[in-house]
C-alpha positions as CSV (number, residue, x, y, z in Angstrom):
1,M,95.0,191.6,204.6
2,A,94.0,187.9,204.0
3,K,90.6,187.2,203.5
4,V,88.2,186.0,206.7
5,I,86.6,182.6,205.7
6,Q,83.8,181.4,207.8
7,M,83.3,177.9,208.1
8,T,81.5,175.4,210.8
9,K,82.9,174.0,213.7
10,V,82.4,170.1,211.5
11,G,84.1,171.9,208.0
12,I,87.0,173.1,210.2
13,E,88.0,169.5,211.4
14,A,87.2,167.8,208.0
15,L,89.7,170.6,206.5
16,S,92.4,169.8,209.7
17,K,92.1,166.3,209.2
18,E,93.0,166.2,205.6
19,L,95.7,168.5,206.2
20,T,97.2,165.9,209.0
21,E,96.5,162.9,206.1
22,L,98.5,164.2,203.8
23,I,101.4,165.5,206.4
24,K,102.0,162.4,208.2
25,I,100.8,159.6,205.6
26,K,100.2,160.6,202.4
27,R,103.3,162.9,201.8
28,P,106.1,160.5,203.0
29,R,105.0,157.8,200.9
30,L,105.2,159.7,198.2
31,V,108.3,160.8,199.3
32,E,109.7,157.1,199.4
33,R,108.5,156.2,196.1
34,L,110.2,159.6,194.3
35,A,113.4,158.3,196.0
36,F,112.9,154.7,195.1
37,A,111.9,155.8,191.2
38,R,115.0,158.2,191.6
39,G,117.4,155.0,192.0
40,E,115.5,153.4,189.1
41,G,118.0,155.2,186.6
42,D,117.6,157.5,183.8
43,L,115.7,160.2,185.4
44,S,114.6,161.9,181.5
45,E,112.9,158.5,180.6
46,N,111.4,157.4,184.4
47,S,107.8,157.7,183.7
48,D,107.1,156.8,187.4
49,Y,109.7,159.7,188.8
50,Q,107.8,161.9,186.5
51,S,104.4,160.8,188.0
52,A,105.5,160.9,191.9
53,R,107.3,164.3,191.1
54,E,103.9,166.0,189.5
55,E,101.6,164.2,192.7
56,L,104.1,165.5,195.2
57,E,104.2,168.9,193.5
58,F,100.3,169.0,193.4
59,M,100.3,167.5,197.5
60,D,102.1,170.4,198.2
61,G,99.9,173.3,196.9
62,R,96.6,171.3,198.5
63,I,98.9,171.4,201.7
64,S,99.7,175.0,201.2
65,E,96.3,175.6,200.4
66,I,94.4,174.5,203.6
67,E,96.8,175.7,205.7
68,E,96.0,178.9,204.3
69,V,92.5,178.3,204.8
70,L,92.9,177.3,208.3
71,K,95.1,180.0,209.0
72,N,92.3,182.5,207.6
73,A,88.9,180.4,208.8
74,L,86.8,181.8,211.4
75,I,84.2,179.0,213.1
76,V,80.4,180.4,212.9
77,S,78.7,179.2,215.7
78,V,75.3,179.0,215.9
79,N,73.5,179.3,219.4
80,G,70.2,180.0,220.1
81,K,66.9,180.6,218.2
82,N,68.1,181.9,214.6
83,D,66.0,184.8,212.8
84,N,67.8,184.8,209.8
85,V,69.3,182.6,207.5
86,G,73.5,182.8,208.1
87,V,76.2,180.6,208.0
88,G,76.0,177.3,210.3
89,T,72.0,177.3,209.8
90,K,69.3,175.1,208.2
91,I,66.6,176.2,205.9
92,T,63.6,174.7,205.0
93,V,62.1,176.1,201.8
94,K,59.2,175.1,199.6
95,F,59.6,175.5,195.6
96,N,57.8,173.6,193.0
97,G,55.3,172.5,195.6
98,E,57.9,170.4,198.1
99,K,59.8,171.6,201.1
100,H,63.8,170.9,200.9
101,V,66.7,171.1,203.9
102,F,69.8,172.8,203.4
103,E,72.4,173.7,205.4
104,M,74.5,177.1,204.9
105,V,78.2,176.3,205.3
106,G,81.4,178.1,205.0
107,E,82.6,178.4,200.9
108,W,85.1,175.5,201.4
109,E,82.5,173.3,202.7
110,A,80.2,173.5,199.9
111,D,78.6,170.3,198.5
112,P,75.7,170.9,196.6
113,I,74.7,166.7,196.2
114,N,74.4,166.9,200.2
115,R,72.5,170.4,200.0
116,K,75.0,172.4,201.5
117,I,75.3,175.3,200.0
118,S,77.6,178.7,200.5
119,P,77.0,182.4,200.7
120,E,78.6,181.9,197.1
121,S,76.6,180.0,195.7
122,P,73.2,181.9,193.5
123,L,71.1,179.8,195.9
124,G,73.3,181.3,199.0
125,K,73.5,184.4,198.2
126,A,69.5,184.6,197.8
127,L,68.8,183.3,201.3
128,L,71.4,184.8,202.8
129,G,70.1,187.3,205.6
130,R,66.3,186.2,205.3
131,K,64.0,185.4,207.6
132,V,60.8,183.2,208.2
133,G,58.4,183.6,205.7
134,D,60.4,185.5,203.3
135,K,60.3,184.8,199.5
136,T,63.3,185.0,196.7
137,E,63.6,184.1,193.7
138,V,67.0,182.2,192.1
139,E,67.9,182.1,188.4
140,A,68.2,178.7,187.5
141,P,69.1,177.1,184.3
142,A,65.2,176.1,183.9
143,G,64.5,180.2,184.8
144,K,63.5,181.9,187.7
145,V,62.3,179.7,191.2
146,T,60.4,181.0,193.8
147,Y,62.0,180.2,197.1
148,E,59.5,180.5,200.0
149,I,61.7,180.5,203.6
150,L,59.8,177.8,205.8
151,A,61.7,177.4,208.7
152,I,65.3,178.2,210.0
153,E,67.4,176.3,212.6
């Protein structure tokens, strides 16, 4: 049985857009490039043909991967007041004397640079299910860091 993949509506829309672009724009261009390279003669010495073939295999793999994710995706919607941290919530925390806001998203949407964390990440695991006022420790490269939850939206 396939694993249910929790995602926000925004995340599903972004993956759907990427899939459409791959199928309708990028793949046809690559197939055209492959056909042109095939017509250039000896395939064993044709680096553009080999490159295009490898890119097409990679792209087809990505298309299959996205289709599988979307097939098993469950949109997580957050309505009203949130008492606990979960997918789709924004969490304001305090650590090292500073406030930071993170958004809990599905694992396919995670983007730590933009403070989008998944429940599978160390910080996500530590925050998941917690309430305002809770403190939790996370093991970081520099040692244990204590996070205090200030707000959940």
